[in-house]
C-alpha distance (Angstrom), angle and dihedral (degrees) to the residues before:
residue distance angle dihedral
X1 . . .
X2 3.83 . .
X3 3.86 91.2 .
X4 3.84 91.0 49.6
X5 3.87 90.6 47.9
X6 3.82 91.3 52.1
X7 3.75 92.0 49.1
X8 3.85 91.0 52.2
X9 3.85 90.4 48.7
X10 3.83 92.2 50.3
X11 3.77 91.2 47.3
X12 3.74 91.9 49.4
X13 3.83 90.6 49.8
X14 3.67 92.8 51.8
X15 3.81 92.7 48.4
X16 3.79 89.9 51.9
X17 3.86 89.8 51.8
X18 3.78 91.7 52.1
X19 3.81 97.5 43.9
X20 3.81 119.0 111.0
X21 3.87 111.2 -98.6
X22 3.83 92.4 -123.5
X23 3.80 92.0 59.5
X24 3.76 92.4 57.7
X25 3.82 99.7 50.6
X26 3.67 120.8 121.3
X27 3.83 127.6 -159.1
X28 3.78 118.8 -28.0
X29 3.93 117.0 -143.1
X30 3.89 117.1 -174.0
X31 3.73 116.1 -151.8
X32 3.80 100.0 -159.9
X33 3.82 120.7 -141.6
X34 3.77 110.2 -93.5
X35 3.84 87.3 -134.5
X36 3.79 133.8 15.8
X37 3.88 108.3 -30.5
X38 3.75 112.9 -112.2
X39 3.77 100.2 157.0
X40 3.78 137.0 22.7
X41 3.93 124.5 -150.2
X42 3.79 118.9 -164.6
X43 3.78 116.6 -155.9
X44 3.83 123.8 -172.5
X45 3.80 111.3 -164.9
X46 3.67 147.5 166.9
X47 3.75 91.1 -145.4
X48 3.75 130.6 101.1
X49 3.83 112.6 -98.6
X50 3.77 89.2 -136.3
X51 3.79 88.2 65.5
X52 3.74 97.6 43.6
X53 3.86 94.6 41.7
X54 3.82 96.5 85.3
X55 3.83 91.1 49.2
X56 3.71 92.9 49.5
X57 3.78 94.1 47.4
X58 3.79 92.1 48.3
X59 3.76 89.6 49.5
X60 3.68 91.6 50.4
X61 3.90 89.1 50.5
X62 3.76 86.0 65.7
X63 3.78 95.9 36.2
X64 3.79 101.8 36.1
X65 3.82 95.7 171.2
X66 3.80 93.5 62.1
X67 3.81 122.5 100.9
X68 3.82 114.2 -162.2
X69 3.83 123.3 -148.9
X70 3.82 106.7 -162.1
X71 3.76 116.6 -168.8
X72 3.78 116.0 -171.8
X73 3.76 128.0 -151.6
X74 3.81 143.6 170.5
X75 3.75 105.3 -101.1
X76 3.77 98.4 -109.4
X77 3.81 92.3 48.2
X78 3.91 89.7 51.0
X79 3.81 90.0 52.9
X80 3.78 93.1 46.6
X81 3.82 90.9 50.7
X82 3.76 91.6 47.0
X83 3.77 92.1 50.3
X84 3.78 91.9 49.0
X85 3.94 93.0 47.4
X86 3.82 91.9 46.9
X87 3.69 94.6 48.2
X88 3.79 90.8 51.1
X89 3.82 93.1 44.0
X90 3.83 89.4 -120.5
X91 3.84 127.7 134.4
X92 3.71 123.6 -103.0
X93 3.74 101.0 -172.8
X94 3.77 126.0 -62.6
X95 3.84 99.3 -87.2
X96 3.76 135.5 27.0
X97 3.83 122.6 -153.3
X98 3.79 125.2 -171.6
X99 3.81 142.3 148.6
X100 3.81 88.4 -142.7
X101 3.87 91.1 85.8
X102 3.75 89.9 169.3
X103 3.76 89.5 65.2
X104 3.80 91.7 48.6
X105 3.79 90.9 48.8
X106 3.77 89.8 53.2
X107 3.78 89.6 52.4
X108 3.78 91.1 51.0
X109 3.86 91.0 45.9
X110 3.90 88.5 52.8
X111 3.79 93.0 54.2
X112 3.78 97.5 -101.4
X113 3.85 98.5 122.4
X114 3.83 138.8 72.0
X115 3.76 120.9 -134.6
X116 3.74 120.8 -122.8
X117 3.70 127.5 -169.2
X118 3.89 123.1 -177.5
X119 3.78 139.4 138.5
X120 3.84 86.5 -91.6
X121 3.79 94.7 54.1
X122 3.76 90.2 50.6
X123 3.78 87.0 63.7
X124 3.84 91.4 64.4
X125 3.83 112.9 100.9
X126 3.80 115.7 -115.1
X127 3.82 92.8 -110.4
X128 3.80 89.7 60.7
X129 3.84 102.3 44.6
X130 3.83 123.8 73.4
X131 3.85 112.2 -165.8
X132 3.75 89.3 -41.3
X133 3.77 87.6 -70.8
X134 3.83 104.3 93.2
X135 3.79 117.3 41.1
X136 3.79 129.2 -171.1
X137 3.84 112.0 -143.1
X138 3.79 105.0 171.2
X139 3.84 134.9 45.3
X140 3.88 111.9 -136.0
X141 3.81 129.3 170.1
X142 3.79 124.3 -154.5
X143 3.89 104.8 -115.8
X144 3.75 144.6 179.8
X145 3.86 117.3 -112.2
X146 3.81 124.2 -165.2
X147 3.73 142.1 175.4
X148 3.85 106.3 -109.8
X149 3.82 91.5 -161.2
X150 3.73 91.3 60.8
X151 3.86 107.8 28.8
X152 3.81 115.5 69.3
X153 3.82 114.0 -126.6
X154 3.77 87.7 -120.8
X155 3.82 90.6 61.1
X156 3.76 98.9 47.3
X157 3.80 107.2 121.0
X158 3.91 116.6 -135.8
X159 3.82 98.5 177.8
X160 3.79 135.5 37.1
X161 3.77 89.7 -111.2
X162 3.86 91.4 54.2
X163 3.77 90.8 51.1
X164 3.79 91.4 52.7
X165 3.80 91.4 47.3
X166 3.72 92.0 48.0
X167 3.83 92.8 54.4
X168 3.70 90.5 47.9
X169 3.77 95.8 47.3
X170 3.76 100.3 40.8
X171 3.80 100.8 30.5
X172 3.77 87.7 138.2
X173 3.85 90.4 64.1
X174 3.88 101.1 34.7
X175 3.78 102.3 37.6
X176 3.80 107.4 124.4
X177 3.82 91.7 0.3
X178 3.75 102.6 89.9
X179 3.75 121.1 86.5
X180 3.78 136.6 -159.8
X181 3.77 142.1 149.9
X182 3.81 123.8 -61.6
X183 3.82 97.2 -131.5
X184 3.82 89.5 -162.4
X185 3.84 89.7 71.3
X186 3.78 105.5 18.7
X187 3.78 121.5 77.1
X188 3.80 93.2 -164.1
X189 3.72 93.4 45.4
X190 3.83 89.7 54.5
X191 3.91 90.9 46.6
X192 3.82 90.9 51.8
X193 3.87 93.9 44.6
X194 3.76 91.7 47.7
X195 3.81 92.9 50.7
X196 3.82 91.0 44.1
X197 3.80 88.9 59.5
X198 3.79 89.9 50.8
X199 3.82 92.6 57.8
X200 3.81 97.3 59.2
X201 3.79 122.4 -21.2
X202 3.84 91.8 -157.8
X203 3.80 95.7 57.5
X204 3.76 94.0 40.1
X205 3.76 92.0 49.5
X206 3.74 90.7 49.3
X207 3.78 94.1 48.4
X208 3.74 91.6 46.8
X209 3.76 91.8 52.0
X210 3.77 89.1 48.4
X211 3.86 91.7 50.4
X212 3.73 89.0 49.9
X213 3.96 96.4 49.5
X214 3.77 85.8 47.6
X215 3.77 92.4 55.8
X216 3.83 92.4 -122.6
X217 3.81 115.9 -151.5
X218 3.84 112.1 -123.0
X219 3.68 123.1 -154.0
X220 3.87 137.6 174.1
X221 3.79 96.3 -117.3
X222 3.72 149.9 27.5
X223 3.85 92.8 -122.0
X224 3.86 90.1 59.6
X225 3.76 96.7 49.5
X226 3.87 91.5 43.8
X227 3.85 89.3 48.5
X228 3.78 90.4 54.1
X229 3.79 93.3 46.0
X230 3.83 89.8 51.2
X231 3.82 89.3 50.6
X232 3.77 92.0 49.8
X233 3.76 96.0 -118.3
X234 3.73 89.0 113.2
X235 3.94 124.9 30.9
X236 3.75 103.5 -159.9
X237 3.86 134.1 22.2
X238 3.78 116.6 -156.5
X239 3.92 126.3 -150.3
X240 3.72 96.0 3.2
X241 3.76 122.4 165.5
X242 3.77 104.8 -95.9
X243 3.81 96.2 -138.5
X244 3.75 95.4 56.2
X245 3.80 93.6 42.0
X246 3.82 92.3 50.9
X247 3.81 93.4 45.0
X248 3.76 89.6 56.1
X249 3.84 91.5 44.8
X250 3.77 91.1 53.5
X251 3.83 89.1 65.5
X252 3.83 101.0 31.1
X253 3.79 116.7 59.2
X254 3.79 90.6 -164.2
X255 3.86 91.8 67.2
X256 3.83 123.3 82.2
X257 3.88 127.5 -176.7
X258 3.88 124.8 -145.3
X259 3.79 124.5 -166.4
X260 3.83 102.4 -154.2
X261 3.76 111.2 -110.5
X262 3.82 96.8 -147.0
X263 3.77 96.6 54.9
X264 3.85 137.6 -24.7
X265 3.75 124.1 -154.8
X266 3.75 108.1 -135.1
X267 3.86 125.4 -164.8
X268 3.64 134.2 -177.8
X269 3.75 110.4 -134.7
X270 3.82 105.2 -124.5
X271 3.77 138.8 -134.5
X272 3.88 128.4 -161.9
X273 3.73 133.6 -177.7
X274 3.84 106.5 -137.5
X275 3.80 118.9 -127.6
X276 3.81 94.0 -120.8
X277 3.75 104.2 38.9
X278 3.83 120.0 140.6
X279 3.86 96.8 -135.0
X280 3.89 108.7 29.8
X281 3.85 85.6 155.5
X282 3.81 91.1 63.0
X283 3.78 92.6 41.2
X284 3.88 88.0 54.7
X285 3.74 91.1 50.1
X286 3.82 92.7 51.3
X287 3.75 91.6 44.6
X288 3.78 91.9 52.3
X289 3.89 88.2 49.2
X290 3.96 87.9 53.5
X291 3.81 92.0 51.2
X292 3.87 95.7 40.6
X293 3.76 123.2 102.3
X294 3.86 89.1 -106.8
X295 3.76 94.4 48.6
X296 3.85 92.0 47.4
X297 3.82 89.3 53.9
X298 3.73 90.4 54.7
X299 3.77 90.3 46.1
X300 3.82 93.0 54.4
X301 3.93 97.8 37.6
X302 3.83 103.8 35.1
X303 3.80 112.8 10.6
X304 3.88 117.4 32.2
X305 3.79 102.0 1.4
X306 3.83 101.0 -155.6
X307 3.79 129.1 93.5
X308 3.85 135.2 -170.2
X309 3.77 97.2 -114.8
X310 3.83 108.5 8.2
X311 3.75 124.5 93.6
X312 3.79 123.5 -76.0
X313 3.85 115.9 -92.7
X314 3.75 112.1 -91.7
X315 3.78 113.9 -80.8
X316 3.72 96.8 19.5
X317 3.89 113.5 130.4
X318 3.79 116.5 -137.1
X319 3.83 137.9 60.5
X320 3.85 121.2 -13.2
X321 3.90 88.6 -106.6
X322 3.74 139.2 4.0
X323 3.84 87.9 -110.8
X324 3.78 93.0 50.5
X325 3.83 114.0 113.1
X326 3.77 94.6 -5.9
X327 3.84 95.6 -81.6
X328 3.72 95.1 135.8
X329 3.73 116.7 102.7
X330 3.87 105.4 -172.6
X331 3.74 115.9 -154.8
X332 3.77 97.3 -135.5
X333 3.71 119.7 -140.2
X334 3.79 95.4 -129.7
X335 3.76 146.1 100.2
X336 3.83 93.2 -58.6
X337 3.84 88.5 70.6
X338 3.76 89.8 63.9
X339 3.80 87.9 68.4
X340 3.93 86.6 55.7
X341 3.77 88.5 59.1
X342 3.83 97.3 43.0
X343 3.80 104.8 126.1
X344 3.84 96.7 -136.8
X345 3.81 94.4 43.9
X346 3.82 90.4 48.4
X347 3.85 92.2 52.2
X348 3.87 90.3 48.2
X349 3.79 92.8 49.2
X350 3.75 96.2 46.8
X351 3.80 88.7 44.7
X352 3.78 90.8 55.8
X353 3.81 92.7 42.2
X354 3.82 88.8 51.1
X355 3.77 90.6 49.9
X356 3.76 91.5 55.1
X357 3.79 99.0 38.1
X358 3.78 114.5 21.8
X359 3.79 98.9 39.8
X360 3.77 90.0 51.7
X361 3.81 91.2 61.3
X362 3.78 106.9 -82.0
X363 3.79 107.1 145.3
X364 3.84 120.6 -136.1
X365 3.77 121.2 -102.6
X366 3.78 111.3 -86.2
């Protein structure tokens, strides 16, 4: 059964990579130029438009003649579309944005990116810059999110071990009511799980087994899990993107966010200028805005909320800052990420994850 499942996963991945880019597109949102349109920037992204909206509008306030077409994807679909476009030598927008920085790095390594060097790119820390082709522009931890109306304070997990123990101890209460990513379809879910396993195999194995025994619900995206936690269908979400979870918690008093106190995976959401874009000049202008002092202020205050050294957003449980006590585990945008995208390693990891999760009763994402 495991061999058959691995073969199916491999076939699905191959079909995605070969699919026409247009067939994989998600919703398109047009941000019309505030004045007469003189330029048009096309962004293809695996990032919620609600998060990028404040940044796009602030960019347009400084560039009022630019219309922005924003096409949103699931991360794996964006990667498949980008591979297809690059292979065909065709454009897929002017800028790509994704939290699955391993996928962006593979695109760059395969010759699908343009380099960009400017005073703004020089501000980017070394761990968030790959060959001046992939740039991290936000700092985001993987967090727990829970429904405070339904989870007693005494049961709120603050570490990975506490979450594993809670699911073992109260399986009667939490069976079928904990959510996480389906790493078979989610690029960011796969990236988080792969790096979780690198922190400590023992803890990850124990947590994975606990999630499997508790029949964890798996979904493609943070937004889907968080929405189900808010509705009370789920009680806890594991390894959620901190920015999305916190944005939801700001408008829903039932939601609470926890940055794990033992360690927190931290990624820098990435941006890449594709090799065959129509307007690389506009892409460079927008990228410089994202990395500028003004852009970073909007990133922290209105879009993604977390920072590497600043205080935690109000109401988030955890350390005072991500760099407090050495809990942050940055996912470096560097050569090690190429191993994450190695096809054979990916198949093995998903096979082992499936053995622990799927074969213990976890249903596939709808």
